[in-house]
C-alpha positions in Angstrom: 111.7 100.6 57.2 114.9 102.2 55.9 115.7 103.9 59.2 115.8 100.7 61.2 119.2 99.2 60.6 119.6 95.4 60.4 122.4 95.3 62.9 120.2 93.7 65.6 118.7 91.2 63.1 122.2 90.2 61.9 123.1 89.6 65.5 120.0 87.4 66.0 120.7 85.4 62.9 124.4 85.1 63.9 123.4 83.7 67.3 121.0 81.3 65.7 123.7 80.0 63.4 126.1 79.7 66.3 123.5 78.5 68.9 125.4 76.7 71.6 128.5 78.9 71.3 128.5 79.7 75.0 131.8 81.6 74.8 130.3 84.3 72.5 127.2 84.7 74.5 129.2 84.8 77.8 131.5 87.5 76.4 128.5 89.7 75.4 126.8 89.1 78.8 130.0 90.0 80.7 130.6 93.2 78.6 127.0 94.2 79.0 127.2 93.7 82.8 130.3 95.9 83.0 128.8 98.6 80.8 125.4 98.5 82.6 126.8 98.9 86.1 129.2 101.6 85.0 126.4 103.5 83.2 124.4 104.0 86.3 126.7 106.6 88.0 127.8 107.8 84.6 124.2 108.5 83.5 123.4 110.3 86.8 126.5 112.4 86.3 125.5 113.3 82.7 122.1 114.5 84.1 124.0 116.6 86.7 126.3 118.0 84.0 123.3 118.9 81.9 121.7 120.7 84.8 118.6 118.6 84.7 117.1 115.9 87.0 119.9 113.3 87.2 117.3 110.6 86.6 116.7 112.0 83.1 120.4 111.3 82.4 120.0 107.7 83.6 116.8 107.3 81.5 118.6 108.7 78.5 121.4 106.1 79.0 118.8 103.3 79.3 116.6 104.2 76.3 119.5 105.4 74.1 121.5 102.1 74.7 118.5 100.1 73.7 117.8 102.2 70.6 121.4 102.1 69.5 121.6 98.4 69.9 118.5 97.8 67.7 119.0 100.5 65.1 122.6 101.7 64.7 124.7 100.5 61.8 127.8 100.0 64.0 127.1 96.8 65.8 128.9 97.8 69.0 128.1 101.5 69.0 126.8 102.5 72.4 124.3 105.4 72.2 124.3 107.4 75.4 124.5 111.0 76.5 127.9 112.5 75.9 129.7 115.3 77.8 129.6 117.7 74.9 125.8 117.2 74.4 125.2 117.5 78.1 127.0 120.9 78.3 124.9 122.1 75.4 121.7 121.1 77.2 122.9 123.0 80.3 122.8 126.2 78.2 119.2 125.7 77.1 117.1 127.7 79.7 113.9 125.9 78.9 115.3 122.6 80.3 116.8 124.1 83.4 113.9 125.2 85.6 110.2 125.4 85.9 107.3 122.9 85.8 107.8 122.3 82.1 111.5 121.6 82.2 111.0 117.8 81.9 108.7 118.2 78.9 111.1 120.7 77.3 114.0 118.2 77.7 111.9 115.4 76.1 110.9 117.8 73.2 114.6 118.7 72.7 115.5 115.0 72.5 112.6 114.4 70.1 113.6 117.3 67.8 117.3 116.2 67.9 116.1 112.7 66.9 114.1 114.1 64.0 117.1 116.1 62.7 119.5 113.1 63.0 117.0 110.7 61.4 116.3 113.2 58.5 120.0 113.6 57.8 120.4 109.9 57.8 117.6 109.4 55.3 119.3 112.1 53.1 122.5 110.1 53.2 124.3 113.0 54.9 126.9 110.9 56.6 129.5 111.9 54.0 129.0 115.6 54.9 130.6 115.2 58.3 134.0 115.5 56.6 133.2 119.1 55.8 133.3 120.1 59.4 136.9 121.4 60.0 139.1 119.6 62.5 140.0 123.0 64.0 136.4 123.6 64.9 136.0 120.1 66.5 139.3 120.4 68.4 138.4 123.9 69.7 134.9 122.8 70.7 135.8 119.5 72.3 138.6 121.0 74.4 136.4 123.9 75.4 133.7 121.4 76.4 136.3 119.6 78.5 137.1 122.9 80.3 133.4 123.6 80.7 132.8 120.2 82.3 135.4 121.0 85.0 134.2 124.6 85.5 130.6 123.5 85.7 131.2 121.2 88.6 133.1 123.7 90.8 129.9 124.7 92.7 129.0 121.1 93.5 132.5 120.0 94.5 133.1 123.0 96.7 129.7 123.6 98.2 129.9 127.3 97.2 127.1 128.8 95.0 128.8 131.1 92.5 127.3 133.9 90.4 128.2 135.1 86.9 127.0 135.3 83.3 128.9 132.3 82.1 131.1 129.4 83.4 134.3 131.4 83.3 132.8 134.2 85.4 131.3 131.8 87.8 134.6 129.9 88.1 136.4 133.2 88.9 133.8 134.0 91.5 134.4 130.6 93.1 138.2 131.1 93.1 137.7 134.5 94.9 135.7 132.9 97.7 138.0 130.2 98.8 137.2 130.6 102.5 133.5 129.9 101.9 134.1 126.4 100.6 132.6 123.4 102.4 135.8 121.4 103.0 134.0 118.2 103.8 132.3 118.5 100.4 135.7 119.1 98.8 137.1 116.1 100.6 134.4 113.8 99.2 135.1 115.0 95.7 138.9 114.5 96.1 138.4 111.0 97.6 136.3 110.0 94.7 138.8 111.2 92.1 141.8 109.5 93.8 139.8 106.2 94.2 138.9 106.2 90.5 142.6 106.7 89.5 143.7 103.9 91.8 140.9 101.4 91.4 140.8 101.5 87.6 144.4 100.1 87.6 143.2 97.1 89.6 141.3 94.1 88.2 138.1 96.1 88.8 139.0 98.2 85.7 136.0 100.3 84.6 133.9 99.1 87.6 136.4 101.0 89.8 134.4 104.1 88.9 131.3 102.6 90.5 133.2 101.5 93.6 134.8 105.0 93.9 131.4 106.8 93.8 130.0 104.3 96.3 132.9 104.8 98.7 132.8 108.6 98.3 129.1 108.6 99.0 129.7 106.4 102.1 132.3 108.9 103.3 129.7 111.7 102.8 127.2 109.8 105.0 129.8 109.2 107.7 131.4 112.7 107.7 128.6 115.0 106.9 125.1 113.5 107.2 122.6 116.2 106.3 125.4 118.5 105.3 126.7 117.1 102.0 124.2 117.2 99.1 122.8 113.9 97.9 121.1 113.0 94.6 117.8 112.7 96.6 118.2 116.3 97.6 117.9 117.5 93.9 115.6 114.8 92.4 113.1 112.2 93.4 114.4 108.8 92.5 111.5 106.5 91.4 111.7 102.7 91.5 110.0 102.5 88.1 111.0 102.5 84.5 110.4 105.7 82.5 106.8 106.3 81.4 105.6 107.8 78.2 106.1 111.6 77.9 104.8 113.2 74.7 106.8 116.1 73.5 105.4 119.6 73.3 105.8 120.6 69.7 104.8 124.2 70.4 108.3 124.6 71.8 109.8 123.8 68.4 110.8 127.4 67.5 112.5 127.9 70.9 114.4 124.6 70.7 115.2 124.3 67.0 118.7 125.9 67.3 119.9 123.8 70.3 118.4 120.7 68.6 120.4 121.4 65.4 123.6 121.9 67.5 123.0 118.7 69.5 122.4 116.8 66.3 125.6 118.2 64.8 127.7 117.3 67.8 126.2 113.9 68.3 126.5 112.9 64.7 130.2 114.0 64.5 131.0 112.0 67.6 129.1 109.1 66.2 130.8 109.4 62.9 134.1 109.0 64.7 132.9 105.6 65.9 131.7 104.6 62.4 135.1 105.4 60.8 137.3 104.0 63.5 135.6 100.9 64.9 134.7 98.1 62.4 131.9 95.7 62.8 132.7 92.1 63.7 132.7 91.2 60.0 135.6 93.6 59.5 133.5 96.2 57.6 132.9 99.7 58.7 129.3 100.9 59.1 127.8 103.5 56.8 127.8 106.8 58.8 124.3 107.6 57.4 123.0 104.3 58.8 124.4 105.4 62.2 122.7 108.7 61.8 119.4 107.0 61.4 120.1 104.8 64.3 121.0 107.7 66.6 117.9 109.5 65.4 115.6 106.7 66.3 117.3 106.3 69.7 116.7 110.0 70.3 113.0 109.8 69.2 112.5 107.0 71.7 114.5 108.8 74.4 112.3 111.9 73.9 109.2 109.8 74.3 110.4 108.2 77.5 111.7 111.2 79.6 115.4 110.9 78.7 117.9 113.5 77.7 119.4 113.7 74.1 121.9 111.0 73.3 124.5 110.2 70.7 127.2 107.8 69.8 129.6 107.6 72.8 133.2 106.8 72.0 134.1 106.1 75.6 131.2 103.7 76.2 131.8 101.9 72.9 135.4 101.5 73.7 134.5 100.1 77.1 132.1 97.5 75.8 134.6 96.4 73.2 137.4 96.1 75.7 135.2 94.1 78.1 134.7 91.5 75.4 131.5 92.6 73.6 131.1 91.0 70.2 127.6 92.0 69.0 124.6 94.3 69.8 123.6 91.8 72.5 126.2 93.4 74.8 124.4 96.7 74.7 121.0 95.1 75.2 122.4 93.3 78.3 123.7 96.7 79.5 120.3 98.2 79.2 118.7 95.3 81.1 121.3 95.8 83.9 120.4 99.5 84.1 116.7 98.7 84.2 117.2 96.2 87.0 119.2 98.8 89.0 116.4 101.4 88.6 113.7 98.9 89.6 115.6 97.3 92.5 117.9 100.0 93.8 116.2 103.2 93.0 116.2 104.4 96.6 119.8 103.5 97.0 120.7 105.8 94.1 119.3 108.7 96.1 122.0 108.3 98.6 124.8 109.0 96.1 126.7 112.1 97.1 126.6 114.9 94.6 130.3 115.9 95.1 131.2 112.3 94.3 129.5 112.6 91.0 131.0 116.0 90.5 134.5 114.6 91.2 133.8 111.9 88.6 132.8 114.5 86.0 135.9 116.7 86.8 138.1 113.7 86.0 136.2 113.0 82.8 136.6 116.7 81.8 140.4 116.6 82.4 140.7 113.4 80.4 138.8 115.0 77.5 141.4 117.7 77.0 143.5 116.7 73.9 146.8 118.7 74.1 148.2 116.7 71.2 145.3 117.7 68.9 145.7 121.3 69.9 149.4 121.3 69.1 148.7 119.7 65.7 146.2 122.4 64.8 148.5 125.1 66.0 151.3 123.9 63.7 148.9 123.7 60.7 148.8 127.5 60.2 147.3 130.8 61.4 143.9 130.3 59.8 143.4 127.0 61.6 144.7 128.4 64.8 142.2 131.3 64.5 139.3 129.0 64.0 140.3 126.9 67.0 140.8 129.9 69.2 137.6 131.6 68.3 135.6 128.3 68.7 137.3 127.6 72.1 136.6 131.1 73.5 133.0 131.3 72.2 132.3 127.9 73.6 133.3 129.1 77.1 131.5 132.4 77.1 128.3 132.0 75.0 125.7 129.2 74.9 127.2 126.2 73.2 124.5 125.7 70.6 125.5 129.1 69.1 129.2 128.5 69.6 129.0 125.3 67.4 127.2 127.1 64.6 129.4 130.2 64.8 132.6 128.0 64.7 131.5 126.1 61.7 130.4 129.4 60.0 133.7 131.0 60.7 135.6 128.1 59.4 133.6 128.2 56.1 134.2 131.9 55.7 137.9 131.6 56.3 138.1 128.6 54.0 136.3 130.5 51.2 138.6 133.5 51.7 141.7 131.3 51.6 140.6 129.4 48.5 139.7 132.6 46.7 143.2 133.9 47.1 144.7 130.6 45.9 143.7 131.1 42.3 146.8 131.3 40.1 147.1 132.0 36.4 150.2 130.8 34.6 151.4 131.0 31.0 152.4 127.9 29.0 154.9 128.2 26.2 155.7 125.4 23.8 159.2 125.1 22.2 159.6 124.1 18.5 160.2 120.4 19.3 159.1 120.2 23.0 156.2 118.0 23.9 155.7 119.6 27.3 155.2 123.3 28.0 157.4 125.7 30.0 155.4 127.4 32.7 156.0 131.1 33.5 154.2 134.2 34.7 151.7 135.6 32.2 152.5 139.0 30.6 150.9 142.0 32.3 150.1 143.6 28.9 149.4 141.8 25.7 151.5 142.5 22.6 150.4 142.6 19.0 150.0 139.3 17.1 151.0 137.0 19.8 149.4 133.7 21.1 149.2 133.5 24.9 148.2 130.2 26.5 146.9 130.6 30.0 146.2 127.9 32.6 144.3 128.4 35.9 145.0 126.6 39.1 142.6 126.7 42.0 138.8 126.9 42.2 137.0 129.5 40.1 134.0 130.7 42.0 132.4 134.0 42.9 134.9 135.0 45.6 137.9 134.1 43.5 136.6 136.0 40.4 138.4 139.3 41.2 141.7 137.5 41.9 141.4 135.6 38.7 140.5 138.7 36.7 143.4 140.7 38.1 145.9 138.1 36.8 144.7 138.1 33.2 146.9 140.1 30.8 145.5 143.5 30.0 144.4 144.3 26.4 145.8 147.8 26.0 146.2 149.6 22.8 146.5 147.7 19.5 146.2 143.9 20.0 145.5 143.0 16.4 146.0 139.4 15.7 146.5 138.5 19.4 144.9 135.3 20.7 144.5 134.4 24.3 143.8 130.7 24.9 142.4 130.0 28.3 142.7 126.3 29.3 139.8 125.4 31.7 140.3 121.6 32.0 139.4 120.4 35.4 136.9 123.2 36.1 133.6 121.4 36.6 131.5 124.5 37.0 131.7 128.2 36.6 129.6 130.6 38.6 127.8 133.5 37.1 130.5 135.9 38.4 133.3 134.1 36.7 131.3 133.8 33.5 130.8 137.6 33.5 134.6 138.0 33.9 135.1 135.8 30.7 132.4 137.8 28.9 134.0 141.1 29.7 137.6 139.9 28.9 136.4 138.6 25.5 134.8 141.9 24.8 138.0 143.8 25.8 140.1 141.6 23.5 137.7 142.1 20.6 137.8 145.9 21.0 141.6 145.8 20.9 141.6 143.5 17.8 142.3 140.2 19.6 140.4 137.1 20.4 139.6 134.8 23.4 139.6 131.1 22.9 138.6 128.5 25.6 140.1 125.0 25.6 139.4 121.9 27.7 135.8 122.9 28.5 133.7 120.1 29.9 130.1 119.5 29.0 128.7 121.1 32.1 130.6 124.4 31.6 129.7 124.3 27.9 126.0 124.1 28.9 126.4 127.0 31.3 128.0 129.2 28.6 125.2 128.2 26.2 122.4 128.8 28.6 123.7 132.2 29.7 124.0 133.2 26.0 127.8 133.9 26.5 128.6 131.2 24.1 127.1 133.3 21.3 129.3 136.2 22.2 132.4 134.0 22.4 131.4 132.2 19.2 130.9 128.5 19.5 133.8 127.6 17.2 136.2 129.3 19.6 135.2 127.0 22.6 136.9 123.6 22.4 135.5 120.9 24.7 137.8 118.5 26.5 138.6 115.0 25.2 140.0 111.9 26.9 143.4 112.6 25.3 145.2 115.1 27.4 146.2 118.2 25.4 144.2 117.3 22.4 141.6 120.2 22.8 144.5 122.6 23.5 146.3 121.6 20.2 143.0 122.2 18.3 142.8 125.6 19.9 146.4 126.4 18.9 145.7 125.3 15.3 142.6 127.5 15.2 144.6 130.5 16.6 147.3 130.0 14.0 144.7 129.8 11.1 142.9 132.9 12.4 146.1 134.9 12.6 147.0 133.9 9.1 143.6 135.0 7.9 144.0 138.3 9.8 147.4 138.9 8.2 146.0 138.1 4.7 143.2 140.5 5.3 145.6 143.3 6.3 147.6 142.8 3.2 
């Protein structure tokens, strides 16, 4: 099956060839152990961030990690729930409350998987580059702020009100004296311990220890007062069971599914392009699309939240010594064992400890350097970043992503349409290269004007292009305008109409329009639209491998035509 990548099979064959290489196996087992243990509190925190049963976050981590290990093109890519995807889920009302919330979440993951898998089959990995950096920077940094704002209720013990995260955060700030300070203390202790312990030999495992210590402090200082995971969710000692999606929810969930797929694929593409496989080659982004799609399909069938390529988890497993997909499989086994053996213990984790962990994640997700780079790029990029950032904070994220991309496209089209420039080329008696200058505003009688266009000729740029063409006023007898179109792969119908009208205006004034450097595709367009008949086929010169050759032919034709016109007038 095309969607199932051979990464896992390559790993198996590699291990068979190197059977007995205990160092490689030991490295993968160690990396998997680190990732598996760290993923337990991280998965619960992802569920908390998404506003769903934290266990669904842990199940998403478990199934997603297995799916990514078996199907992703990037051998070490870890497929888990990401902060950006979790915040999007928190804005989907169907997943937040009610008896059908779990099924809605599973359906959302399933639809996200279908979208990712379909894009992978279509080879859409290369399309990621069309998503502007300004949109991504604005979105990711707004998500970072949203992660912090979204945990204020949990870490303060105060239940805020408001239409969005910003309003709720302001409401929380105005009720400082209603905070539960023991809850605040547990969150702060957790944050401080993470910062301290990750600088010790514990490394990433310091996060696990910090959450455990914070939860222990909650049990000692405020038993029955500080919220625990067991207060918001029932923690089973079983692996996730089959949960068929409800496809009748498709219309309600299609927009958030598309947004989740877009965000997940962009984050996954960052892994594909920056982290090579052990053989030194970079994975095909489309193969990673398919792998993430299959992981989400499996996650949706087994009660997990949507997942995508996680840069932080992938970096962790690499830094811990992972060398193949076996490391992620070991991590999944560790997570499964924790669920089976320590499910009840998970229930004693303090919610403010998880909230403190998420606040730290959110702060670290802010990228001031990326923001500064976009700001220096120019006003249009800054506008895109600002609008995306603000919208992400005040409206549901699934719409903010789409609006941000749409705005960037509109602004890009507007900018490109204004970048079309028409120049005049003049050749001296013995010069091999032309002198470039501004074209005349009005054409004179019996002159040859060579015009060259720079920029993209498409529907939005047609008026700008037309306004720069010299006007054919009065008597233009014997005047020839040669328009060089080399490098223009396609002309839209709007631009073709501009050429048709300009040729008619020249004819009416006694002049002629000649096209040079026309490629085969544009020539077919002119032919199929019948414009070639009006221009006359002998006045349209197709491009050749020799640069300037078609333009020279056009100049000779113009000279001969002028001579004929002069003889006729005599």
